[in-house]
PDB file of N, CA, C, O and CB in Angstrom:
ATOM      1  N   MET A   1      -5.610  10.073  -0.738  1.00  0.00           N
ATOM      2  CA  MET A   1      -4.770   9.257   0.705  1.00  0.00           C
ATOM      3  C   MET A   1      -4.797   7.803   0.309  1.00  0.00           C
ATOM      4  O   MET A   1      -5.755   7.271  -0.251  1.00  0.00           O
ATOM      5  CB  MET A   1      -5.689   9.408   2.461  1.00  0.00           C
ATOM      6  N   THR A   2      -3.894   7.318   0.578  1.00  0.00           N
ATOM      7  CA  THR A   2      -3.855   5.585   0.929  1.00  0.00           C
ATOM      8  C   THR A   2      -4.175   5.065   1.891  1.00  0.00           C
ATOM      9  O   THR A   2      -4.736   5.895   2.605  1.00  0.00           O
ATOM     10  CB  THR A   2      -2.794   4.968   0.943  1.00  0.00           C
ATOM     11  N   LEU A   3      -4.134   3.996   2.400  1.00  0.00           N
ATOM     12  CA  LEU A   3      -4.412   3.013   3.440  1.00  0.00           C
ATOM     13  C   LEU A   3      -3.471   3.275   4.514  1.00  0.00           C
ATOM     14  O   LEU A   3      -3.754   3.630   5.658  1.00  0.00           O
ATOM     15  CB  LEU A   3      -4.305   1.569   2.954  1.00  0.00           C
ATOM     16  N   ASP A   4      -2.487   3.092   4.092  1.00  0.00           N
ATOM     17  CA  ASP A   4      -1.280   3.328   4.743  1.00  0.00           C
ATOM     18  C   ASP A   4      -0.804   4.926   5.631  1.00  0.00           C
ATOM     19  O   ASP A   4      -0.249   5.168   6.703  1.00  0.00           O
ATOM     20  CB  ASP A   4      -0.368   3.041   3.574  1.00  0.00           C
ATOM     21  N   GLU A   5      -1.428   5.844   4.403  1.00  0.00           N
ATOM     22  CA  GLU A   5      -1.091   7.024   5.225  1.00  0.00           C
ATOM     23  C   GLU A   5      -2.457   7.480   5.775  1.00  0.00           C
ATOM     24  O   GLU A   5      -2.460   8.654   6.143  1.00  0.00           O
ATOM     25  CB  GLU A   5      -0.321   8.211   4.365  1.00  0.00           C
ATOM     26  N   ALA A   6      -3.660   6.786   5.918  1.00  0.00           N
ATOM     27  CA  ALA A   6      -4.847   7.098   6.819  1.00  0.00           C
ATOM     28  C   ALA A   6      -4.312   6.444   7.989  1.00  0.00           C
ATOM     29  O   ALA A   6      -4.255   6.920   9.123  1.00  0.00           O
ATOM     30  CB  ALA A   6      -6.367   6.538   6.344  1.00  0.00           C
ATOM     31  N   ILE A   7      -3.912   5.263   7.591  1.00  0.00           N
ATOM     32  CA  ILE A   7      -3.433   4.756   9.553  1.00  0.00           C
ATOM     33  C   ILE A   7      -2.185   5.337   9.942  1.00  0.00           C
ATOM     34  O   ILE A   7      -1.893   5.148  11.123  1.00  0.00           O
ATOM     35  CB  ILE A   7      -3.056   2.836   9.927  1.00  0.00           C
ATOM     36  N   LEU A   8      -1.341   6.022   9.228  1.00  0.00           N
ATOM     37  CA  LEU A   8      -0.244   7.033   9.958  1.00  0.00           C
ATOM     38  C   LEU A   8      -0.809   7.922  10.216  1.00  0.00           C
ATOM     39  O   LEU A   8      -0.540   8.188  11.387  1.00  0.00           O
ATOM     40  CB  LEU A   8       0.912   7.533   9.332  1.00  0.00           C
ATOM     41  N   HIS A   9      -1.753   8.883   9.667  1.00  0.00           N
ATOM     42  CA  HIS A   9      -2.597  10.134  10.141  1.00  0.00           C
ATOM     43  C   HIS A   9      -3.335   9.803  11.499  1.00  0.00           C
ATOM     44  O   HIS A   9      -3.136  10.577  12.435  1.00  0.00           O
ATOM     45  CB  HIS A   9      -3.758  10.559   8.976  1.00  0.00           C
ATOM     46  N   ALA A  10      -4.014   8.922  11.650  1.00  0.00           N
ATOM     47  CA  ALA A  10      -4.890   8.639  12.646  1.00  0.00           C
ATOM     48  C   ALA A  10      -4.164   8.314  13.779  1.00  0.00           C
ATOM     49  O   ALA A  10      -4.624   8.704  14.852  1.00  0.00           O
ATOM     50  CB  ALA A  10      -5.782   7.655  12.314  1.00  0.00           C
ATOM     51  N   LYS A  11      -2.793   7.479  13.776  1.00  0.00           N
ATOM     52  CA  LYS A  11      -2.032   7.329  14.884  1.00  0.00           C
ATOM     53  C   LYS A  11      -1.185   9.086  15.462  1.00  0.00           C
ATOM     54  O   LYS A  11      -0.777   9.459  16.562  1.00  0.00           O
ATOM     55  CB  LYS A  11      -0.873   6.003  14.347  1.00  0.00           C
ATOM     56  N   GLN A  12      -1.218   9.595  14.439  1.00  0.00           N
ATOM     57  CA  GLN A  12      -0.813  10.681  14.765  1.00  0.00           C
ATOM     58  C   GLN A  12      -1.301  11.736  15.329  1.00  0.00           C
ATOM     59  O   GLN A  12      -0.715  12.569  16.021  1.00  0.00           O
ATOM     60  CB  GLN A  12      -0.475  10.953  14.088  1.00  0.00           C
ATOM     61  N   LYS A  13      -2.617  11.673  14.954  1.00  0.00           N
ATOM     62  CA  LYS A  13      -3.677  12.843  15.654  1.00  0.00           C
ATOM     63  C   LYS A  13      -3.701  12.038  17.044  1.00  0.00           C
ATOM     64  O   LYS A  13      -3.610  12.680  18.090  1.00  0.00           O
ATOM     65  CB  LYS A  13      -5.542  13.096  14.786  1.00  0.00           C
ATOM     66  N   ALA A  14      -3.825  10.604  17.067  1.00  0.00           N
ATOM     67  CA  ALA A  14      -3.993  10.299  18.451  1.00  0.00           C
ATOM     68  C   ALA A  14      -2.777  10.743  19.552  1.00  0.00           C
ATOM     69  O   ALA A  14      -3.009  11.160  20.687  1.00  0.00           O
ATOM     70  CB  ALA A  14      -4.191   8.798  18.470  1.00  0.00           C
ATOM     71  N   ASP A  15      -1.774  10.607  19.110  1.00  0.00           N
ATOM     72  CA  ASP A  15      -0.695  10.866  19.712  1.00  0.00           C
ATOM     73  C   ASP A  15      -0.584  12.458  20.132  1.00  0.00           C
ATOM     74  O   ASP A  15      -0.083  12.816  21.197  1.00  0.00           O
ATOM     75  CB  ASP A  15       0.352  10.378  18.842  1.00  0.00           C
ATOM     76  N   GLU A  16      -1.197  13.489  19.009  1.00  0.00           N
ATOM     77  CA  GLU A  16      -1.358  14.727  19.555  1.00  0.00           C
ATOM     78  C   GLU A  16      -2.279  14.721  20.001  1.00  0.00           C
ATOM     79  O   GLU A  16      -1.862  15.519  20.840  1.00  0.00           O
ATOM     80  CB  GLU A  16      -1.275  15.685  18.959  1.00  0.00           C
ATOM     81  N   ASN A  17      -3.436  14.546  20.343  1.00  0.00           N
ATOM     82  CA  ASN A  17      -4.274  14.490  21.494  1.00  0.00           C
ATOM     83  C   ASN A  17      -3.927  14.125  22.854  1.00  0.00           C
ATOM     84  O   ASN A  17      -3.953  14.902  23.808  1.00  0.00           O
ATOM     85  CB  ASN A  17      -5.138  13.758  21.222  1.00  0.00           C
ATOM     86  N   LYS A  18      -3.633  13.019  22.886  1.00  0.00           N
ATOM     87  CA  LYS A  18      -2.659  12.504  23.994  1.00  0.00           C
ATOM     88  C   LYS A  18      -2.019  13.606  24.989  1.00  0.00           C
ATOM     89  O   LYS A  18      -2.370  14.058  26.079  1.00  0.00           O
ATOM     90  CB  LYS A  18      -1.443  11.768  23.268  1.00  0.00           C
ATOM     91  N   LYS A  19      -0.674  13.886  23.933  1.00  0.00           N
ATOM     92  CA  LYS A  19       0.065  14.813  24.191  1.00  0.00           C
ATOM     93  C   LYS A  19      -0.878  16.182  24.826  1.00  0.00           C
ATOM     94  O   LYS A  19      -0.702  16.512  25.999  1.00  0.00           O
ATOM     95  CB  LYS A  19       0.857  15.015  22.896  1.00  0.00           C
ATOM     96  N   SER A  20      -1.681  16.782  24.121  1.00  0.00           N
ATOM     97  CA  SER A  20      -2.376  18.022  24.349  1.00  0.00           C
ATOM     98  C   SER A  20      -3.260  17.824  25.417  1.00  0.00           C
ATOM     99  O   SER A  20      -3.508  18.851  26.048  1.00  0.00           O
ATOM    100  CB  SER A  20      -3.092  18.519  23.182  1.00  0.00           C
ATOM    101  N   ALA A  21      -3.983  16.468  25.927  1.00  0.00           N
ATOM    102  CA  ALA A  21      -4.739  15.674  27.161  1.00  0.00           C
ATOM    103  C   ALA A  21      -3.824  16.247  28.345  1.00  0.00           C
ATOM    104  O   ALA A  21      -4.204  16.929  29.297  1.00  0.00           O
ATOM    105  CB  ALA A  21      -4.703  13.735  27.052  1.00  0.00           C
ATOM    106  N   LYS A  22      -2.122  15.671  27.966  1.00  0.00           N
ATOM    107  CA  LYS A  22      -1.793  15.538  29.205  1.00  0.00           C
ATOM    108  C   LYS A  22      -1.066  16.833  29.851  1.00  0.00           C
ATOM    109  O   LYS A  22      -0.692  16.915  31.021  1.00  0.00           O
ATOM    110  CB  LYS A  22      -1.013  14.361  29.255  1.00  0.00           C
ATOM    111  N   ARG A  23      -0.889  18.249  28.428  1.00  0.00           N
ATOM    112  CA  ARG A  23      -0.658  19.301  29.096  1.00  0.00           C
ATOM    113  C   ARG A  23      -1.225  19.935  29.801  1.00  0.00           C
ATOM    114  O   ARG A  23      -0.834  20.600  30.761  1.00  0.00           O
ATOM    115  CB  ARG A  23      -0.405  19.872  28.661  1.00  0.00           C
ATOM    116  N   MET A  24      -2.731  19.705  29.166  1.00  0.00           N
ATOM    117  CA  MET A  24      -4.096  20.610  29.772  1.00  0.00           C
ATOM    118  C   MET A  24      -4.011  20.185  31.338  1.00  0.00           C
ATOM    119  O   MET A  24      -4.139  21.017  32.236  1.00  0.00           O
ATOM    120  CB  MET A  24      -5.894  20.079  28.976  1.00  0.00           C
ATOM    121  N   LYS A  25      -3.752  18.616  31.604  1.00  0.00           N
ATOM    122  CA  LYS A  25      -4.248  17.941  32.723  1.00  0.00           C
ATOM    123  C   LYS A  25      -3.289  18.886  33.520  1.00  0.00           C
ATOM    124  O   LYS A  25      -3.661  19.648  34.413  1.00  0.00           O
ATOM    125  CB  LYS A  25      -4.119  16.190  32.825  1.00  0.00           C
ATOM    126  N   GLU A  26      -1.711  18.700  32.975  1.00  0.00           N
ATOM    127  CA  GLU A  26      -0.811  19.703  34.040  1.00  0.00           C
ATOM    128  C   GLU A  26      -1.021  20.823  34.266  1.00  0.00           C
ATOM    129  O   GLU A  26      -0.662  21.241  35.367  1.00  0.00           O
ATOM    130  CB  GLU A  26       0.377  19.916  33.812  1.00  0.00           C
ATOM    131  N   LYS A  27      -1.501  21.494  33.578  1.00  0.00           N
ATOM    132  CA  LYS A  27      -1.687  23.081  33.326  1.00  0.00           C
ATOM    133  C   LYS A  27      -2.945  23.044  34.429  1.00  0.00           C
ATOM    134  O   LYS A  27      -2.653  23.245  35.607  1.00  0.00           O
ATOM    135  CB  LYS A  27      -2.127  23.698  31.418  1.00  0.00           C
ATOM    136  N   TYR A  28      -3.866  22.877  34.190  1.00  0.00           N
ATOM    137  CA  TYR A  28      -5.566  22.831  34.669  1.00  0.00           C
ATOM    138  C   TYR A  28      -6.192  21.635  35.762  1.00  0.00           C
ATOM    139  O   TYR A  28      -7.057  21.678  36.637  1.00  0.00           O
ATOM    140  CB  TYR A  28      -6.498  22.544  33.183  1.00  0.00           C
ATOM    141  N   GLY A  29      -5.410  20.699  35.305  1.00  0.00           N
ATOM    142  CA  GLY A  29      -6.197  19.774  36.098  1.00  0.00           C
ATOM    143  C   GLY A  29      -7.076  18.735  35.075  1.00  0.00           C
ATOM    144  O   GLY A  29      -7.209  18.998  33.880  1.00  0.00           O
ATOM    145  N   ASP A  30      -7.746  17.336  35.798  1.00  0.00           N
ATOM    146  CA  ASP A  30      -8.132  16.476  34.632  1.00  0.00           C
ATOM    147  C   ASP A  30     -10.108  17.103  34.669  1.00  0.00           C
ATOM    148  O   ASP A  30     -11.054  16.656  34.020  1.00  0.00           O
ATOM    149  CB  ASP A  30      -7.690  14.298  35.081  1.00  0.00           C
ATOM    150  N   HIS A  31     -10.075  18.300  35.745  1.00  0.00           N
ATOM    151  CA  HIS A  31     -11.749  18.221  35.640  1.00  0.00           C
ATOM    152  C   HIS A  31     -12.327  19.546  34.424  1.00  0.00           C
ATOM    153  O   HIS A  31     -13.420  20.111  34.434  1.00  0.00           O
ATOM    154  CB  HIS A  31     -12.526  18.612  37.556  1.00  0.00           C
ATOM    155  N   VAL A  32     -11.099  19.768  33.390  1.00  0.00           N
ATOM    156  CA  VAL A  32     -11.645  20.787  32.877  1.00  0.00           C
ATOM    157  C   VAL A  32     -12.435  20.250  31.232  1.00  0.00           C
ATOM    158  O   VAL A  32     -12.475  19.033  31.052  1.00  0.00           O
ATOM    159  CB  VAL A  32     -10.390  21.944  32.835  1.00  0.00           C
ATOM    160  N   ILE A  33     -12.837  20.878  30.468  1.00  0.00           N
ATOM    161  CA  ILE A  33     -13.718  20.168  29.338  1.00  0.00           C
ATOM    162  C   ILE A  33     -12.637  19.464  28.560  1.00  0.00           C
ATOM    163  O   ILE A  33     -12.464  18.257  28.389  1.00  0.00           O
ATOM    164  CB  ILE A  33     -14.662  21.257  28.307  1.00  0.00           C
ATOM    165  N   GLY A  34     -11.776  20.762  28.020  1.00  0.00           N
ATOM    166  CA  GLY A  34     -10.615  19.962  27.203  1.00  0.00           C
ATOM    167  C   GLY A  34      -9.991  18.860  27.467  1.00  0.00           C
ATOM    168  O   GLY A  34      -9.877  18.092  26.512  1.00  0.00           O
ATOM    169  N   TYR A  35      -9.554  18.539  28.448  1.00  0.00           N
ATOM    170  CA  TYR A  35      -8.819  17.368  28.778  1.00  0.00           C
ATOM    171  C   TYR A  35      -9.781  16.066  28.430  1.00  0.00           C
ATOM    172  O   TYR A  35      -9.324  15.080  27.852  1.00  0.00           O
ATOM    173  CB  TYR A  35      -8.370  17.443  30.369  1.00  0.00           C
ATOM    174  N   SER A  36     -11.238  16.176  28.865  1.00  0.00           N
ATOM    175  CA  SER A  36     -11.910  15.180  28.420  1.00  0.00           C
ATOM    176  C   SER A  36     -12.500  15.071  26.765  1.00  0.00           C
ATOM    177  O   SER A  36     -13.138  14.146  26.262  1.00  0.00           O
ATOM    178  CB  SER A  36     -12.906  15.168  29.362  1.00  0.00           C
ATOM    179  N   ILE A  37     -12.216  15.866  26.375  1.00  0.00           N
ATOM    180  CA  ILE A  37     -12.415  16.227  24.805  1.00  0.00           C
ATOM    181  C   ILE A  37     -10.994  15.717  24.404  1.00  0.00           C
ATOM    182  O   ILE A  37     -11.014  14.720  23.683  1.00  0.00           O
ATOM    183  CB  ILE A  37     -12.744  18.055  24.369  1.00  0.00           C
ATOM    184  N   HIS A  38      -9.885  16.161  24.702  1.00  0.00           N
ATOM    185  CA  HIS A  38      -8.680  15.671  23.871  1.00  0.00           C
ATOM    186  C   HIS A  38      -8.470  14.103  24.409  1.00  0.00           C
ATOM    187  O   HIS A  38      -7.869  13.463  23.547  1.00  0.00           O
ATOM    188  CB  HIS A  38      -7.196  16.720  24.150  1.00  0.00           C
ATOM    189  N   CYS A  39      -8.769  13.358  25.502  1.00  0.00           N
ATOM    190  CA  CYS A  39      -8.934  12.154  25.409  1.00  0.00           C
ATOM    191  C   CYS A  39      -9.727  11.387  24.997  1.00  0.00           C
ATOM    192  O   CYS A  39      -9.432  10.193  24.942  1.00  0.00           O
ATOM    193  CB  CYS A  39      -8.846  11.881  26.061  1.00  0.00           C
ATOM    194  N   LYS A  40     -10.842  11.801  24.627  1.00  0.00           N
ATOM    195  CA  LYS A  40     -12.214  11.181  23.417  1.00  0.00           C
ATOM    196  C   LYS A  40     -11.592  11.112  22.211  1.00  0.00           C
ATOM    197  O   LYS A  40     -11.687  10.072  21.559  1.00  0.00           O
ATOM    198  CB  LYS A  40     -13.715  12.270  23.100  1.00  0.00           C
ATOM    199  N   CYS A  41     -10.929  12.103  21.774  1.00  0.00           N
ATOM    200  CA  CYS A  41     -10.563  12.301  20.220  1.00  0.00           C
ATOM    201  C   CYS A  41      -9.189  11.409  20.018  1.00  0.00           C
ATOM    202  O   CYS A  41      -8.834  11.007  18.910  1.00  0.00           O
ATOM    203  CB  CYS A  41     -10.267  14.098  19.796  1.00  0.00           C
ATOM    204  N   ALA A  42      -8.462  11.152  21.242  1.00  0.00           N
ATOM    205  CA  ALA A  42      -7.055  10.245  21.053  1.00  0.00           C
ATOM    206  C   ALA A  42      -7.695   9.219  20.914  1.00  0.00           C
ATOM    207  O   ALA A  42      -7.444   8.783  19.790  1.00  0.00           O
ATOM    208  CB  ALA A  42      -5.870  10.101  22.200  1.00  0.00           C
ATOM    209  N   GLU A  43      -8.564   8.423  21.565  1.00  0.00           N
ATOM    210  CA  GLU A  43      -9.354   7.027  21.743  1.00  0.00           C
ATOM    211  C   GLU A  43      -9.561   6.884  20.636  1.00  0.00           C
ATOM    212  O   GLU A  43      -9.209   5.838  20.090  1.00  0.00           O
ATOM    213  CB  GLU A  43     -10.606   6.843  22.544  1.00  0.00           C
ATOM    214  N   GLU A  44     -10.238   7.944  19.897  1.00  0.00           N
ATOM    215  CA  GLU A  44     -11.131   7.626  18.821  1.00  0.00           C
ATOM    216  C   GLU A  44     -10.419   7.185  17.483  1.00  0.00           C
ATOM    217  O   GLU A  44     -10.842   6.293  16.747  1.00  0.00           O
ATOM    218  CB  GLU A  44     -11.994   8.827  18.572  1.00  0.00           C
ATOM    219  N   HIS A  45      -9.084   8.062  17.235  1.00  0.00           N
ATOM    220  CA  HIS A  45      -8.289   8.024  16.676  1.00  0.00           C
ATOM    221  C   HIS A  45      -7.616   7.058  16.914  1.00  0.00           C
ATOM    222  O   HIS A  45      -7.079   6.684  15.872  1.00  0.00           O
ATOM    223  CB  HIS A  45      -7.881   8.855  16.662  1.00  0.00           C
ATOM    224  N   ARG A  46      -7.321   6.364  17.865  1.00  0.00           N
ATOM    225  CA  ARG A  46      -6.834   4.907  17.923  1.00  0.00           C
ATOM    226  C   ARG A  46      -7.531   3.722  17.332  1.00  0.00           C
ATOM    227  O   ARG A  46      -6.905   2.911  16.649  1.00  0.00           O
ATOM    228  CB  ARG A  46      -6.723   4.576  19.204  1.00  0.00           C
ATOM    229  N   GLN A  47      -8.976   3.584  17.606  1.00  0.00           N
ATOM    230  CA  GLN A  47      -9.446   3.151  17.635  1.00  0.00           C
ATOM    231  C   GLN A  47      -9.790   3.243  15.919  1.00  0.00           C
ATOM    232  O   GLN A  47     -10.067   2.101  15.554  1.00  0.00           O
ATOM    233  CB  GLN A  47      -9.959   3.330  18.692  1.00  0.00           C
ATOM    234  N   LEU A  48      -9.841   3.909  15.124  1.00  0.00           N
ATOM    235  CA  LEU A  48      -9.933   4.321  13.724  1.00  0.00           C
ATOM    236  C   LEU A  48      -8.411   3.302  13.332  1.00  0.00           C
ATOM    237  O   LEU A  48      -8.352   2.160  12.876  1.00  0.00           O
ATOM    238  CB  LEU A  48      -9.882   6.369  13.453  1.00  0.00           C
ATOM    239  N   ALA A  49      -7.512   4.075  13.651  1.00  0.00           N
ATOM    240  CA  ALA A  49      -6.264   3.293  13.092  1.00  0.00           C
ATOM    241  C   ALA A  49      -6.484   1.748  13.719  1.00  0.00           C
ATOM    242  O   ALA A  49      -5.506   1.154  13.265  1.00  0.00           O
ATOM    243  CB  ALA A  49      -4.647   4.069  13.660  1.00  0.00           C
ATOM    244  N   GLU A  50      -6.959   1.147  14.218  1.00  0.00           N
ATOM    245  CA  GLU A  50      -6.935  -0.565  14.725  1.00  0.00           C
ATOM    246  C   GLU A  50      -7.573  -0.915  13.416  1.00  0.00           C
ATOM    247  O   GLU A  50      -7.066  -1.592  12.522  1.00  0.00           O
ATOM    248  CB  GLU A  50      -7.986  -1.178  16.364  1.00  0.00           C
ATOM    249  N   TRP A  51      -9.194  -0.153  13.433  1.00  0.00           N
ATOM    250  CA  TRP A  51      -9.765  -0.612  12.216  1.00  0.00           C
ATOM    251  C   TRP A  51      -9.372  -0.615  10.414  1.00  0.00           C
ATOM    252  O   TRP A  51      -9.775  -1.256   9.443  1.00  0.00           O
ATOM    253  CB  TRP A  51     -10.782   0.005  12.393  1.00  0.00           C
ATOM    254  N   LEU A  52      -8.474   0.367  10.621  1.00  0.00           N
ATOM    255  CA  LEU A  52      -7.825   0.540   9.179  1.00  0.00           C
ATOM    256  C   LEU A  52      -6.787  -0.536   9.164  1.00  0.00           C
ATOM    257  O   LEU A  52      -6.579  -0.930   8.016  1.00  0.00           O
ATOM    258  CB  LEU A  52      -7.110   2.087   8.879  1.00  0.00           C
ATOM    259  N   GLU A  53      -6.121  -1.095  10.016  1.00  0.00           N
ATOM    260  CA  GLU A  53      -5.244  -1.655  10.460  1.00  0.00           C
ATOM    261  C   GLU A  53      -5.725  -2.941   9.850  1.00  0.00           C
ATOM    262  O   GLU A  53      -5.192  -3.411   8.845  1.00  0.00           O
ATOM    263  CB  GLU A  53      -5.018  -1.465  11.854  1.00  0.00           C
ATOM    264  N   GLU A  54      -7.004  -3.653  10.631  1.00  0.00           N
ATOM    265  CA  GLU A  54      -7.873  -5.103  10.305  1.00  0.00           C
ATOM    266  C   GLU A  54      -7.803  -5.009   8.857  1.00  0.00           C
ATOM    267  O   GLU A  54      -7.327  -5.858   8.102  1.00  0.00           O
ATOM    268  CB  GLU A  54      -9.645  -5.231  10.891  1.00  0.00           C
ATOM    269  N   LEU A  55      -8.510  -3.497   8.431  1.00  0.00           N
ATOM    270  CA  LEU A  55      -9.009  -3.787   6.654  1.00  0.00           C
ATOM    271  C   LEU A  55      -7.669  -3.991   6.160  1.00  0.00           C
ATOM    272  O   LEU A  55      -7.586  -4.781   5.220  1.00  0.00           O
ATOM    273  CB  LEU A  55      -9.890  -2.310   5.626  1.00  0.00           C
ATOM    274  N   ARG A  56      -6.557  -3.443   6.590  1.00  0.00           N
ATOM    275  CA  ARG A  56      -5.725  -4.004   5.655  1.00  0.00           C
ATOM    276  C   ARG A  56      -5.306  -4.812   5.392  1.00  0.00           C
ATOM    277  O   ARG A  56      -4.859  -5.077   4.276  1.00  0.00           O
ATOM    278  CB  ARG A  56      -5.126  -3.786   5.521  1.00  0.00           C
ATOM    279  N   GLU A  57      -5.317  -5.880   6.922  1.00  0.00           N
ATOM    280  CA  GLU A  57      -4.483  -7.374   6.725  1.00  0.00           C
ATOM    281  C   GLU A  57      -5.576  -8.209   6.284  1.00  0.00           C
ATOM    282  O   GLU A  57      -5.244  -9.375   6.072  1.00  0.00           O
ATOM    283  CB  GLU A  57      -3.706  -8.112   8.208  1.00  0.00           C
ATOM    284  N   ARG A  58      -6.995  -7.878   6.056  1.00  0.00           N
ATOM    285  CA  ARG A  58      -8.364  -8.511   5.345  1.00  0.00           C
ATOM    286  C   ARG A  58      -8.019  -8.543   4.145  1.00  0.00           C
ATOM    287  O   ARG A  58      -8.242  -9.565   3.497  1.00  0.00           O
ATOM    288  CB  ARG A  58      -9.758  -7.753   5.436  1.00  0.00           C
ATOM    289  N   ARG A  59      -7.288  -7.254   3.457  1.00  0.00           N
ATOM    290  CA  ARG A  59      -6.940  -7.109   1.908  1.00  0.00           C
ATOM    291  C   ARG A  59      -5.819  -7.666   1.906  1.00  0.00           C
ATOM    292  O   ARG A  59      -5.557  -8.201   0.829  1.00  0.00           O
ATOM    293  CB  ARG A  59      -6.846  -5.714   1.236  1.00  0.00           C
ATOM    294  N   LYS A  60      -5.087  -7.750   2.648  1.00  0.00           N
ATOM    295  CA  LYS A  60      -4.064  -8.990   2.134  1.00  0.00           C
ATOM    296  C   LYS A  60      -4.189 -10.166   2.227  1.00  0.00           C
ATOM    297  O   LYS A  60      -3.846 -10.915   1.312  1.00  0.00           O
ATOM    298  CB  LYS A  60      -2.996  -9.041   2.585  1.00  0.00           C
ATOM    299  N   ALA A  61      -4.605 -10.509   3.126  1.00  0.00           N
ATOM    300  CA  ALA A  61      -5.536 -11.757   3.053  1.00  0.00           C
ATOM    301  C   ALA A  61      -6.304 -12.361   1.976  1.00  0.00           C
ATOM    302  O   ALA A  61      -6.215 -13.545   1.652  1.00  0.00           O
ATOM    303  CB  ALA A  61      -6.406 -11.588   3.824  1.00  0.00           C
ATOM    304  N   GLU A  62      -6.979 -11.591   1.496  1.00  0.00           N
ATOM    305  CA  GLU A  62      -8.042 -11.782   0.331  1.00  0.00           C
ATOM    306  C   GLU A  62      -7.154 -11.686  -0.883  1.00  0.00           C
ATOM    307  O   GLU A  62      -7.552 -12.347  -1.842  1.00  0.00           O
ATOM    308  CB  GLU A  62      -9.326 -10.589   0.287  1.00  0.00           C
ATOM    309  N   GLU A  63      -6.077 -11.030  -1.045  1.00  0.00           N
ATOM    310  CA  GLU A  63      -4.920 -10.963  -2.093  1.00  0.00           C
ATOM    311  C   GLU A  63      -4.558 -12.423  -2.131  1.00  0.00           C
ATOM    312  O   GLU A  63      -4.495 -13.078  -3.171  1.00  0.00           O
ATOM    313  CB  GLU A  63      -3.566  -9.940  -1.669  1.00  0.00           C
ATOM    314  N   GLY A  64      -4.294 -12.944  -0.765  1.00  0.00           N
ATOM    315  CA  GLY A  64      -3.210 -14.249  -1.052  1.00  0.00           C
ATOM    316  C   GLY A  64      -4.184 -15.383  -1.379  1.00  0.00           C
ATOM    317  O   GLY A  64      -3.770 -16.386  -1.961  1.00  0.00           O
ATOM    318  N   ASP A  65      -5.710 -15.229  -0.954  1.00  0.00           N
ATOM    319  CA  ASP A  65      -6.516 -16.145  -1.533  1.00  0.00           C
ATOM    320  C   ASP A  65      -6.802 -16.481  -2.750  1.00  0.00           C
ATOM    321  O   ASP A  65      -7.317 -17.561  -3.036  1.00  0.00           O
ATOM    322  CB  ASP A  65      -7.356 -16.010  -1.208  1.00  0.00           C
ATOM    323  N   THR A  66      -6.352 -15.166  -3.979  1.00  0.00           N
ATOM    324  CA  THR A  66      -6.721 -15.531  -5.080  1.00  0.00           C
ATOM    325  C   THR A  66      -5.500 -16.076  -6.192  1.00  0.00           C
ATOM    326  O   THR A  66      -5.817 -16.456  -7.319  1.00  0.00           O
ATOM    327  CB  THR A  66      -7.478 -14.421  -5.481  1.00  0.00           C
TER     328      THR A  66
END
């Protein structure tokens, strides 16, 4: 898996979990365990994508320095 593929995957998983959380909230409310789990997972994948994007930018910057 390339870095770009990992970034895309993390963003897709974040979106999927956001959608799952929204559906769960609409059906059962936001007090069920599944809602908070999907929200937490979405946030963690979003954070991972941000870190990977930062890593990609740092690598590009290092390549430019050489």
